[in-house]
C-alpha positions in Angstrom: 108.2 289.8 71.0 106.7 288.5 74.2 107.5 284.9 73.6 111.0 285.7 72.4 111.6 287.8 75.5 110.4 285.0 77.8 112.7 282.6 76.0 115.7 284.8 76.4 115.1 285.9 80.0 114.2 282.5 81.6 117.2 282.0 83.9 118.4 278.5 84.3 115.2 277.3 82.6 115.3 273.6 82.1 112.8 271.2 80.6 113.6 267.6 81.4 111.2 265.3 79.7 110.6 261.7 80.7 108.4 259.3 78.9 107.0 256.1 80.3 105.7 253.8 77.6 103.5 250.8 78.5 102.9 248.6 75.5 101.6 245.0 75.7 102.7 244.7 79.2 106.2 246.2 78.8 107.7 249.5 79.8 110.3 251.9 78.4 111.8 255.0 80.0 113.0 257.6 77.6 114.4 261.0 78.5 115.3 264.2 76.8 116.5 267.5 78.1 116.2 271.1 76.9 117.9 274.1 78.5 117.5 277.9 78.3 120.6 279.5 79.8 121.0 283.1 81.0 123.4 284.8 83.4 122.8 287.4 86.1 125.6 288.9 88.0 128.1 286.3 89.1 125.8 283.4 89.3 127.1 280.5 87.1 124.4 278.7 85.1 125.4 275.8 82.8 123.5 273.5 80.5 121.8 270.6 82.2 122.2 272.4 85.5 118.7 271.5 86.6 117.7 267.9 85.9 115.2 265.2 86.6 116.5 262.1 88.4 114.8 258.8 88.3 115.0 255.3 89.6 112.9 253.1 87.3 112.1 249.4 87.8 109.7 248.4 85.1 107.2 245.7 85.6 104.5 244.2 83.3 101.2 246.1 83.2 98.9 243.8 85.1 96.2 244.2 87.8 97.7 245.0 91.2 101.2 245.7 89.8 103.4 248.4 91.4 106.4 249.6 89.4 109.0 251.7 91.2 109.3 255.1 89.6 111.1 257.6 91.8 111.4 261.2 90.4 113.3 264.1 92.0 115.1 267.2 90.8 118.7 268.3 91.2 120.3 271.7 90.8 124.0 271.2 89.8 124.6 274.9 89.3 125.3 277.5 91.9 122.3 279.8 91.3 119.2 279.2 93.5 116.1 278.4 91.4 112.5 277.7 91.8 111.2 274.6 90.1 107.9 273.2 89.0 106.9 270.0 87.3 103.9 268.9 85.3 102.6 266.2 82.9 101.7 265.5 79.3 99.9 262.2 78.7 99.1 260.0 75.7 96.9 256.9 76.3 96.5 254.8 73.2 93.6 252.4 73.7 91.3 250.2 71.6 88.3 252.1 70.3 86.2 249.0 71.1 87.6 249.1 74.7 88.4 245.4 74.4 85.1 244.2 73.0 85.7 241.6 70.3 83.8 241.3 67.0 83.7 238.3 64.7 82.8 238.8 61.1 83.2 237.0 57.8 85.9 238.0 55.3 83.2 239.9 53.3 83.4 242.6 56.0 86.2 245.0 55.1 89.2 244.6 57.4 87.8 241.7 59.4 90.4 239.4 57.9 93.6 241.1 58.9 95.8 241.8 55.8 99.1 241.8 57.8 99.6 245.6 58.3 97.3 248.3 59.6 96.3 250.8 57.0 95.4 253.5 59.6 95.0 254.2 63.3 91.3 253.3 63.0 91.8 250.1 61.0 90.4 246.9 62.7 92.9 245.3 65.0 93.2 241.5 64.9 92.6 239.5 68.0 96.0 237.7 68.4 96.0 233.9 68.9 99.0 232.6 70.7 101.3 230.3 68.7 102.1 228.5 72.0 98.5 227.5 72.3 98.6 225.4 69.1 102.1 224.1 69.6 103.2 220.5 69.7 103.9 220.9 73.4 100.2 221.3 73.9 99.4 218.3 71.7 98.3 220.2 68.6 99.4 219.7 65.0 98.1 220.9 61.6 96.3 218.4 59.5 98.6 216.2 57.6 97.5 217.3 54.1 95.2 220.2 54.4 94.6 220.6 50.7 93.1 217.1 50.4 91.8 216.6 54.0 90.0 219.8 54.7 87.2 221.3 52.7 86.1 224.9 53.1 89.3 226.5 54.4 89.8 230.1 53.2 93.2 231.4 52.1 95.6 231.7 55.1 93.3 229.8 57.5 94.8 226.8 59.1 93.2 223.9 61.1 95.1 222.5 64.1 93.8 219.5 65.9 94.5 217.6 69.1 93.4 214.1 70.1 91.9 211.4 67.9 90.3 207.9 68.2 90.8 205.2 70.8 89.4 201.7 71.1 88.7 199.9 74.4 90.4 196.5 74.3 87.7 194.8 76.4 84.5 196.2 75.0 85.7 197.3 71.6 84.0 200.6 72.1 85.5 203.3 69.9 85.8 206.8 71.4 86.6 210.0 69.6 88.1 212.9 71.6 89.5 215.8 69.6 89.8 219.5 69.7 89.9 221.6 66.5 91.3 225.2 66.4 91.1 227.5 63.4 93.5 230.4 63.0 94.4 232.9 60.3 98.2 233.1 59.8 98.6 236.6 58.5 102.4 236.6 58.9 104.9 233.9 59.7 104.1 232.6 63.2 101.5 235.4 63.7 97.9 234.2 64.1 94.4 235.9 64.2 91.7 234.2 66.1 89.1 232.5 63.9 85.7 231.0 64.7 84.0 228.4 62.5 82.3 225.0 62.4 84.6 222.1 62.0 83.1 218.7 61.3 84.9 215.4 60.7 83.7 213.5 57.6 83.7 209.8 56.6 83.0 206.7 58.6 84.4 206.4 62.1 85.9 203.1 61.4 87.9 204.5 58.5 89.5 207.2 60.6 93.1 207.0 61.8 94.1 207.0 65.4 95.3 210.6 65.3 92.9 213.4 64.3 95.6 215.0 62.2 94.9 212.4 59.6 91.1 212.8 59.5 89.0 214.6 56.8 87.1 217.7 57.9 84.6 220.2 56.5 84.9 223.8 57.7 82.2 226.3 57.4 80.9 229.7 58.7 84.4 231.1 59.1 84.6 234.4 61.0 87.6 236.5 62.0 88.1 238.1 65.4 89.0 241.7 65.7 88.8 244.9 67.7 86.6 247.2 65.6 87.8 250.6 64.5 91.4 250.2 65.8 92.8 252.7 68.3 92.1 256.1 69.8 94.4 258.4 71.7 93.4 260.3 74.8 95.8 263.3 74.9 96.2 265.6 77.9 98.5 268.6 78.7 98.2 269.4 82.3 100.0 272.8 82.2 101.1 275.5 79.8 104.9 275.2 79.1 107.0 278.3 79.1 109.6 276.7 76.8 109.5 275.7 73.2 109.1 272.0 72.3 112.4 270.1 71.8 114.1 271.2 68.6 111.7 274.1 68.1 112.0 277.9 68.7 108.3 278.8 69.1 106.5 278.4 72.4 103.4 276.3 71.9 102.5 275.6 75.6 103.6 272.0 75.1 106.8 270.0 75.5 106.7 266.8 73.5 103.1 266.9 72.3 103.1 267.9 68.6 106.6 266.5 68.0 108.1 263.2 66.8 111.5 261.7 67.6 113.5 259.0 69.2 114.4 258.9 72.9 116.8 256.2 74.1 116.0 253.9 71.2 112.2 254.3 71.6 110.2 256.0 68.8 107.4 258.4 69.6 105.1 260.4 67.3 102.8 262.9 69.0 101.9 264.8 65.8 98.3 265.4 65.1 98.0 262.9 62.2 99.7 260.1 64.2 97.4 260.7 67.2 94.3 260.7 65.0 93.5 264.3 65.5 91.8 265.5 62.4 91.3 269.1 61.3 89.7 271.3 62.4 90.5 269.7 65.8 94.0 270.4 67.2 96.2 269.2 70.0 94.6 270.0 73.4 95.5 273.1 75.3 96.6 273.0 78.9 94.0 271.4 81.2 94.8 271.4 84.9 93.5 268.4 86.8 90.6 269.4 89.0 89.1 266.0 89.9 89.8 265.3 93.6 91.0 261.8 92.8 93.7 263.3 90.5 95.2 265.8 93.0 97.6 264.6 95.7 97.2 266.5 98.9 99.1 264.5 101.5 102.0 262.2 102.1 102.1 259.0 100.0 98.9 259.8 98.1 98.0 257.5 95.2 96.1 259.4 92.5 94.7 258.9 89.0 95.7 260.5 85.7 93.6 262.5 83.3 94.1 260.4 80.1 92.7 257.3 81.8 89.7 259.2 83.1 89.1 261.0 79.7 89.8 258.0 77.5 88.3 255.1 79.3 86.3 256.7 82.2 88.5 254.6 84.5 91.0 255.4 87.3 93.2 252.3 87.1 96.4 253.9 85.9 97.7 255.7 89.1 100.7 257.6 90.4 102.1 257.1 93.8 103.4 260.4 95.2 106.2 260.9 97.7 106.1 261.7 101.4 107.0 265.3 100.7 103.6 266.0 99.1 101.5 268.7 100.8 98.5 270.8 100.0 97.9 274.5 99.6 95.9 274.8 102.8 98.9 273.6 104.8 101.2 276.3 103.4 102.2 279.0 105.9 104.5 281.6 104.3 104.1 283.8 107.5 105.8 281.2 109.7 108.4 282.9 111.8 110.2 279.9 113.2 112.9 279.5 110.5 113.5 275.8 111.3 109.8 275.0 110.8 109.6 277.3 107.7 112.7 275.7 106.1 111.2 272.2 106.6 107.9 273.3 105.0 109.9 274.6 102.1 111.1 271.1 101.1 107.7 270.0 99.9 105.7 269.6 96.7 102.3 271.2 96.2 99.9 271.0 93.3 98.2 274.1 92.0 94.9 273.3 90.3 94.9 276.9 88.9 97.6 276.1 86.4 98.4 272.4 86.6 101.9 272.6 87.9 103.5 270.9 90.9 105.6 273.5 92.7 108.6 272.9 95.0 107.8 275.1 97.9 111.2 276.5 98.5 114.4 277.5 96.7 116.5 274.8 95.2 120.1 275.9 95.9 123.1 274.7 94.0 124.0 271.1 94.8 120.6 270.4 96.3 118.1 267.7 95.4 114.4 267.8 96.0 112.5 265.1 97.8 110.8 262.6 95.5 107.7 263.9 93.7 106.8 260.5 92.2 107.4 257.1 93.9 105.8 254.6 91.6 103.2 253.7 89.0 100.3 251.7 90.4 97.9 249.6 88.2 94.6 248.9 89.8 93.1 245.6 90.7 90.3 246.3 88.2 92.6 246.8 85.2 90.3 245.1 82.7 89.8 244.4 79.0 89.6 248.1 78.3 93.4 248.1 78.6 94.0 245.4 76.1 96.9 246.4 73.8 97.0 249.8 75.5 100.0 252.1 75.6 100.4 254.8 78.2 103.0 257.5 77.9 103.6 259.9 80.8 105.8 262.9 80.0 107.2 264.6 83.1 108.2 268.1 82.2 110.3 270.4 84.4 110.8 274.2 84.4 113.2 276.1 86.6 113.7 279.9 86.9 115.9 282.2 89.0 114.6 282.5 92.6 113.5 286.2 92.3 110.1 287.9 92.6 110.4 289.2 89.0 111.0 285.7 87.6 107.9 284.5 89.5 105.5 287.3 88.5 106.7 288.7 85.1 105.1 286.9 82.3 107.7 288.1 79.8 110.6 287.1 82.0 109.4 284.1 83.9 106.4 282.2 85.0 104.0 285.1 85.0 102.2 284.0 88.2 99.4 286.4 89.0 98.7 286.3 92.8 95.2 287.8 92.1 94.3 285.1 89.7 92.9 282.7 92.4 93.6 282.0 96.0 95.6 278.9 95.2 98.1 280.8 93.1 98.2 283.6 95.6 99.2 281.2 98.4 101.9 279.6 96.3 103.3 282.9 95.2 103.4 284.0 98.9 105.2 280.8 99.8 107.8 281.2 97.1 108.4 284.8 97.9 108.9 284.0 101.5 111.8 281.7 100.6 113.8 284.1 98.4 117.4 284.4 99.8 116.9 281.6 102.2 
């Protein structure tokens, strides 16, 4: 009854979800929106009345890269609301953290079969087709079946160079470079190590190394052992049910699967590699000082990066309207000063939500909470093949004391829970009707 009551009574409750996907150096921004509508007195509340706005300029994931990602909130209805924003994160990274293993085909999974059987299956180290292209002077041996001894199925030998003779001295010089690769699909190659030795008399060899005879031995396949892991974080307990669901779980997209703007995601336990009796994580507010913005234009880390890789290279640049709890002054009597202070964002480590410090009236838009994504200069091999998804979730309720405090009709903020929550509640209450 309690959850159903909350779901029915949240006024103008909106969950706008935005997912940033970073895969092999590319980005995708996918959005979804969910609304819970109620009406009180003459206030008009319509679907999509409180929404997330974004300006997204994706860039490759590379050390020192900054990608513009501006996020704000707009109230298009005519009922004043309070808003809060938080995150869910999924960082998919290599279990080996970028360390490469070379093993013979006798090791199960070392030689990539072409498709991964499971999340924790070995991942092949890709070899660029461009590296062994004709433009770089490489070509496959003319007749591998007769020229090359010791090749395993699917392994190809590409060579560059050959033999040259000095016209004056008659000195014969051989300069060649052999490269072994495993072609597991058309034009897709796995890195291979091995010993490549030309055979036969030097004088009998052709000018181009592609015509030589070779013996290949000690073939080993390059891979990232044990595939992928997912670091999953839910910063704050969600008051709304996940998209397409009716039961409140405390999460927004975590635990669901779907397609957003042509991008597939699957955050169900099996897909994330969460095996019973483990379950999806509960809400875990960020408490590390380097994760909590407290001033204008702060650049801070994210939890999944810290938890999954013990790194702080995936970072969020916050807007100039960021403030901290200590700076809140709900007792301010100068309305001009108080109104300006009510146009800020503040993070509450007590519950993991970013709160807009004033009411958001109809037709108004908040200052930017996020400004960009920043990838650190020390973005190293740990991020090889990584995917980072940041879900930005929004909740909005009617700007009343009951909606703030009542856990069956709103956010259920208890001002006695901790001093941070107390200060935020006081700040919000001071702005009712203003």
